[in-house]
C-alpha positions as CSV (number, residue, x, y, z in Angstrom):
1,X,5.6,-5.6,45.0
2,X,8.6,-3.2,43.7
3,X,9.2,-0.3,46.3
4,X,10.1,3.2,43.6
5,X,11.2,6.0,46.0
6,X,14.4,6.9,44.4
7,X,14.0,8.8,40.8
8,X,16.0,7.5,37.6
9,X,13.5,4.8,37.4
10,X,11.4,4.3,34.1
11,X,8.2,3.7,36.2
12,X,8.9,5.8,39.1
13,X,9.9,9.0,36.7
14,X,6.3,7.9,34.8
15,X,4.7,8.7,38.3
16,X,6.7,11.6,39.4
17,X,5.8,13.5,35.8
18,X,2.3,12.4,36.4
19,X,2.2,14.0,39.5
20,X,3.7,17.3,38.3
21,X,1.2,17.8,35.9
22,X,-1.7,17.3,38.6
23,X,0.0,20.1,40.6
24,X,0.2,22.0,37.2
25,X,-3.1,21.6,36.5
26,X,-4.2,22.4,39.8
27,X,-2.2,25.3,40.0
28,X,-4.1,26.6,36.6
29,X,-7.3,25.5,37.5
30,X,-7.2,22.9,34.8
31,X,-9.8,20.8,35.7
32,X,-10.8,19.1,32.1
33,X,-6.6,18.8,32.2
34,X,-6.7,17.3,35.4
35,X,-9.8,15.2,35.0
36,X,-8.2,13.3,31.9
37,X,-5.5,12.3,34.6
38,X,-8.2,9.7,36.3
39,X,-10.4,7.1,35.3
40,X,-13.7,8.0,34.7
41,X,-14.5,5.8,37.6
42,X,-12.2,7.3,40.2
43,X,-13.4,7.0,43.6
44,X,-12.2,9.9,46.0
45,X,-11.9,11.4,49.1
46,X,-11.1,15.2,49.9
47,X,-11.1,17.8,52.6
48,X,-14.2,18.7,51.8
49,X,-16.5,16.4,50.1
50,X,-16.6,13.0,52.2
51,X,-16.8,10.7,49.3
52,X,-17.2,11.3,45.4
53,X,-17.8,8.3,42.9
54,X,-16.7,9.0,39.7
55,X,-14.5,12.0,37.8
56,X,-17.5,14.3,37.4
57,X,-18.4,14.4,41.6
58,X,-15.1,14.5,42.4
59,X,-14.6,17.8,40.2
60,X,-18.1,18.9,41.3
61,X,-17.9,18.5,44.8
62,X,-14.1,18.6,45.9
63,X,-11.9,20.3,42.9
64,X,-14.3,23.1,41.4
65,X,-14.9,24.0,45.6
66,X,-11.4,23.8,46.6
67,X,-8.9,24.8,43.8
68,X,-10.3,28.8,43.4
69,X,-9.6,29.1,47.1
70,X,-6.3,28.2,46.9
71,X,-2.5,28.8,45.2
72,X,0.9,27.5,44.8
73,X,-0.2,24.0,44.8
74,X,2.6,21.5,44.9
75,X,3.1,17.6,45.5
76,X,5.9,17.1,47.2
77,X,8.4,14.5,45.1
78,X,11.1,14.3,47.6
79,X,8.6,13.1,50.4
80,X,7.1,10.5,48.3
81,X,6.6,6.4,48.7
82,X,6.1,4.6,45.3
83,X,5.1,0.6,45.1
84,X,4.1,-0.9,42.2
85,X,2.7,-4.4,41.2
86,X,2.0,-5.3,37.9
87,X,-0.3,-2.4,36.4
88,X,-1.4,-1.0,39.6
89,X,0.8,1.7,41.6
90,X,0.2,3.2,45.1
91,X,1.2,6.8,45.8
92,X,1.9,8.2,49.3
93,X,3.0,11.9,49.9
94,X,2.9,15.1,51.1
95,X,1.7,18.4,49.8
96,X,1.6,22.2,50.2
97,X,-0.2,25.1,49.0
98,X,-1.5,28.4,50.1
99,X,-5.3,28.8,51.0
100,X,-7.0,32.2,50.7
101,X,-9.8,33.5,53.4
102,X,-12.7,35.0,51.8
103,X,-11.2,38.9,52.0
104,X,-7.7,36.9,50.1
105,X,-5.5,37.1,53.1
106,X,-3.5,33.8,52.8
107,X,-2.5,31.2,54.8
108,X,-0.2,28.3,54.5
109,X,-1.7,24.7,54.0
110,X,-0.3,21.4,54.0
111,X,-1.7,17.8,53.5
112,X,-1.4,14.6,52.4
113,X,-2.1,12.4,49.6
114,X,-2.9,8.9,48.9
115,X,-3.3,7.6,45.2
116,X,-3.6,4.7,43.1
117,X,-2.7,4.6,39.6
118,X,-3.6,2.0,37.1
119,X,-2.1,1.5,33.8
120,X,-4.4,2.2,31.2
121,X,-4.2,0.2,27.8
122,X,-2.7,3.4,26.1
123,X,0.1,3.1,28.9
124,X,-0.9,6.1,30.4
125,X,-1.3,6.0,34.2
126,X,-4.7,6.9,35.3
127,X,-6.0,7.6,39.2
128,X,-8.8,5.1,40.1
129,X,-8.3,6.4,43.9
130,X,-7.6,9.5,45.4
131,X,-7.8,10.7,48.8
132,X,-6.0,14.4,49.2
133,X,-6.7,15.8,52.8
134,X,-5.8,18.4,55.5
135,X,-2.6,17.9,58.0
136,X,-4.5,17.5,61.1
137,X,-5.0,20.8,63.1
138,X,-4.8,22.8,60.0
139,X,-8.1,25.1,59.2
140,X,-10.1,24.3,56.3
141,X,-9.7,24.6,52.3
């Protein structure tokens, strides 16, 4: 297993780019483009949804219920751990965003994420597992 926390290594840079794309799609609420980064059979856990089997469930039960209530989502590239073994990579990192109460008043949201990516036959990385959750003690999504 290769440990790739430092930038400048091709696989690490590819995964960093994957995370940047995902962050952009969350901010833009571009569910379609974000879905393309995930394997159709992904297993996901989130702050709202306990378990989502497949990209349709992850999108419906977690993303569509969370992303509209947030802004400024960003995965922290400076606080990342990446391990790669063959065509699998696991990632652990933190993220931040602003949450919005029903009256649209913002509040700081921070969390952590663990992802497992698999290199597809096309050469692109796709998430086969994701777990995004709030830091302990923070208000809900």
